[in-house]
C-alpha positions as CSV (number, residue, x, y, z in Angstrom):
1,M,99.4,57.9,-145.0
2,K,96.5,55.7,-144.2
3,K,97.8,55.3,-140.6
4,F,97.7,59.1,-140.1
5,V,94.2,59.3,-141.6
6,F,93.0,56.5,-139.3
7,L,94.5,58.2,-136.2
8,G,92.9,61.5,-137.2
9,L,89.5,59.8,-137.5
10,L,89.9,58.3,-134.0
11,A,90.8,61.7,-132.6
12,I,87.7,63.3,-134.1
13,V,85.5,60.5,-132.8
14,G,87.0,60.8,-129.4
15,I,86.5,64.5,-129.2
16,G,82.9,64.1,-130.4
17,F,82.3,61.4,-127.7
18,V,83.7,63.6,-124.9
19,S,81.7,66.6,-126.2
20,Y,78.6,64.4,-126.1
21,K,79.2,63.3,-122.6
22,M,79.9,66.8,-121.4
23,T,76.6,68.0,-123.0
24,I,74.7,65.2,-121.3
25,A,76.3,66.2,-118.0
26,L,75.5,69.9,-118.4
27,F,71.8,69.2,-119.0
28,S,71.3,66.4,-116.5
29,N,69.5,67.1,-113.2
30,T,71.4,64.3,-111.4
31,G,75.1,64.1,-110.5
32,Q,76.9,61.2,-108.8
33,S,79.9,60.9,-106.7
34,T,81.2,57.8,-104.9
35,N,78.3,56.4,-102.8
36,N,76.3,59.6,-103.2
37,T,73.6,60.9,-105.5
38,F,72.6,64.5,-105.8
39,T,69.3,65.5,-107.5
40,A,68.2,69.0,-108.4
41,S,64.7,70.0,-107.5
42,E,62.3,72.7,-108.8
43,I,60.0,72.4,-105.8
44,F,61.1,73.4,-102.4
45,P,58.9,72.9,-99.3
46,T,57.7,75.9,-97.3
47,P,59.8,76.2,-94.1
48,T,58.0,75.5,-90.9
49,P,58.4,78.4,-88.4
50,V,60.6,77.4,-85.5
51,P,60.9,78.8,-82.0
52,G,62.4,82.3,-82.1
53,Q,61.0,83.2,-85.5
54,V,57.7,84.6,-84.1
55,V,57.6,85.9,-80.6
56,I,55.0,87.2,-78.1
57,N,56.5,90.6,-78.1
58,E,54.1,92.6,-75.9
59,I,51.1,91.7,-73.8
60,Y,48.5,94.0,-72.3
61,Y,46.6,91.9,-69.7
62,D,45.6,94.4,-67.0
63,V,43.3,96.9,-68.7
64,C,43.2,100.3,-67.1
65,T,40.1,102.3,-66.1
66,P,37.8,104.0,-67.0
67,A,36.3,101.9,-69.8
68,S,35.5,105.0,-71.8
69,T,39.2,105.6,-72.4
70,C,40.7,102.1,-71.7
71,G,38.1,99.6,-72.7
72,N,37.0,96.6,-70.8
73,N,38.7,93.7,-69.2
74,P,39.0,91.1,-70.7
75,Q,37.4,92.2,-74.1
76,N,40.1,94.7,-74.8
77,E,43.2,92.8,-73.7
78,W,45.7,92.2,-76.5
79,L,49.0,90.6,-77.3
80,E,51.5,91.6,-79.9
81,L,53.2,89.0,-82.1
82,Y,56.5,89.9,-83.9
83,N,58.0,88.3,-86.9
84,N,61.8,88.1,-86.4
85,T,62.6,86.9,-89.9
86,S,63.0,88.6,-93.3
87,S,60.1,86.7,-94.8
88,D,56.3,87.0,-94.3
89,I,54.9,84.2,-92.1
90,E,51.3,83.1,-92.3
91,I,49.8,82.3,-88.8
92,T,46.3,81.3,-89.9
93,G,45.2,78.4,-87.8
94,W,47.9,78.9,-85.1
95,T,46.6,78.7,-81.5
96,I,46.9,80.8,-78.4
97,T,46.5,79.0,-75.0
98,D,46.3,80.5,-71.5
99,N,46.0,78.5,-68.3
100,N,42.4,77.5,-69.1
101,S,41.6,77.3,-72.8
102,T,42.8,77.6,-76.4
103,D,41.8,80.0,-79.2
104,T,42.5,79.7,-82.9
105,I,43.9,82.6,-84.9
106,P,41.8,83.5,-88.0
107,V,43.3,84.3,-91.4
108,A,46.4,86.4,-90.7
109,T,50.0,87.0,-92.0
110,I,52.8,88.8,-90.2
111,S,55.0,90.7,-92.6
112,A,58.8,90.4,-92.3
113,H,60.2,92.3,-89.2
114,S,56.7,93.5,-88.4
115,F,53.8,92.9,-85.9
116,V,50.2,91.9,-85.5
117,I,48.0,92.7,-82.6
118,V,45.6,89.9,-81.5
119,T,42.6,91.0,-79.4
120,P,39.1,89.7,-78.7
121,E,37.1,92.5,-80.4
122,T,37.4,95.4,-82.8
123,H,36.6,98.0,-80.1
124,T,40.1,97.6,-78.9
125,F,41.3,99.6,-81.9
126,D,39.0,102.5,-81.0
127,I,41.4,102.9,-78.1
128,W,44.6,101.9,-79.9
129,S,43.7,103.5,-83.2
130,S,47.4,103.9,-84.3
131,V,47.6,100.2,-85.1
132,P,47.4,99.9,-88.9
133,A,44.5,97.9,-90.3
134,G,46.8,95.2,-91.8
135,Q,48.2,94.5,-88.3
136,R,44.8,93.9,-86.6
137,V,43.7,90.3,-85.8
138,I,40.3,89.9,-84.2
139,L,39.7,86.6,-82.3
140,G,36.0,87.1,-81.7
141,S,36.4,85.7,-78.2
142,N,38.5,86.4,-75.1
143,I,42.1,85.4,-75.1
144,G,41.8,82.1,-73.3
145,N,39.3,82.7,-70.5
146,G,40.6,86.2,-70.1
147,L,44.2,86.9,-69.0
148,A,44.5,86.8,-65.2
149,D,46.0,89.9,-63.7
150,S,47.4,87.9,-60.7
151,G,49.3,85.6,-63.0
152,D,48.8,83.6,-66.2
153,R,50.6,82.2,-69.3
154,V,50.3,82.6,-73.1
155,I,51.5,79.8,-75.3
156,L,51.7,80.3,-79.1
157,R,51.6,77.1,-81.3
158,N,51.7,76.6,-85.0
159,T,49.4,74.3,-87.1
160,S,51.7,71.4,-86.3
161,S,51.1,72.0,-82.5
162,V,54.8,73.0,-82.1
163,T,55.3,75.6,-79.4
164,V,56.7,78.7,-81.2
165,D,56.8,80.9,-78.1
166,A,55.5,81.1,-74.6
167,M,55.7,83.3,-71.6
168,S,54.1,83.7,-68.1
169,W,54.0,86.4,-65.4
170,N,53.4,87.2,-61.8
171,D,52.5,84.0,-59.9
172,D,52.6,81.6,-62.9
173,N,56.1,80.1,-63.4
174,S,55.0,77.4,-65.9
175,Q,56.7,79.0,-68.9
176,L,59.2,81.3,-67.4
177,D,60.9,80.5,-64.0
178,P,61.1,83.0,-62.5
179,P,58.1,84.5,-64.3
180,A,58.0,88.0,-65.8
181,T,57.3,90.7,-63.2
182,D,53.7,91.8,-62.7
183,V,52.9,95.3,-64.0
184,S,50.4,97.9,-62.8
185,K,47.0,98.4,-64.3
186,G,47.2,100.0,-67.7
187,H,50.9,99.0,-68.2
188,S,52.2,96.2,-70.5
189,L,55.0,93.7,-70.6
190,E,57.2,94.2,-73.7
191,R,60.4,92.5,-75.0
192,N,63.4,94.9,-75.0
193,P,64.9,95.1,-77.5
194,V,62.1,94.1,-79.9
195,G,62.1,90.4,-80.7
196,T,64.7,89.5,-78.0
197,D,64.1,85.8,-77.0
198,T,66.4,84.3,-74.4
199,N,63.5,82.3,-72.8
200,T,63.9,84.3,-69.5
201,A,61.9,86.9,-67.7
202,A,64.8,89.3,-68.4
203,D,63.5,89.7,-72.0
204,F,60.5,91.7,-70.7
205,V,60.3,95.3,-69.3
206,D,57.4,97.2,-67.8
207,R,55.9,99.7,-70.2
208,S,53.9,102.4,-68.5
209,T,52.7,103.4,-72.0
210,P,52.0,100.4,-74.1
211,T,53.2,100.5,-77.7
212,P,51.1,98.1,-79.8
213,G,52.3,97.7,-83.4
214,S,55.6,99.6,-82.9
């Protein structure tokens, strides 16, 4: 009889020990396998945008005339940036470089699968008034030293100086070779379909009627 009681006590202690170990395992934030350790985390770093996530989707570099209806060149040039992802991306502090100089983007965020229009001055939106207020980014200076009609480049870099996107047109093959085809005054170069990025001039089409913000 004492033997059975002793064995019963051992069984109860064993079950309690296993239960304790299982409880510890369930509430631990670290698990181990052979030669590996896995640790849970409550803090996850913000992903750094990579090439293809934000693209230079449309560019208006050869402003039409007259100024009363088209604006002035280069003050009313613009480029459209598109967010290819399903999350908002902050572009504050990113830079835009042409063949001459670099500009820093002020406080701005591109909503998921949406656009912002970057331009030197607010007067641009007197002409392109359909662009929503939340999609307007004013540099306060020309894009580079003014985008050259005969050929130029635009390079978009993030705050880590990583090139997120770049394109070039007409006689500038520094970013696309061959470069995107030159367009007539008042036209724009636009990716078709929106956001397409194969790093070739074939991504861009000639838009006789530019479509900033759409």
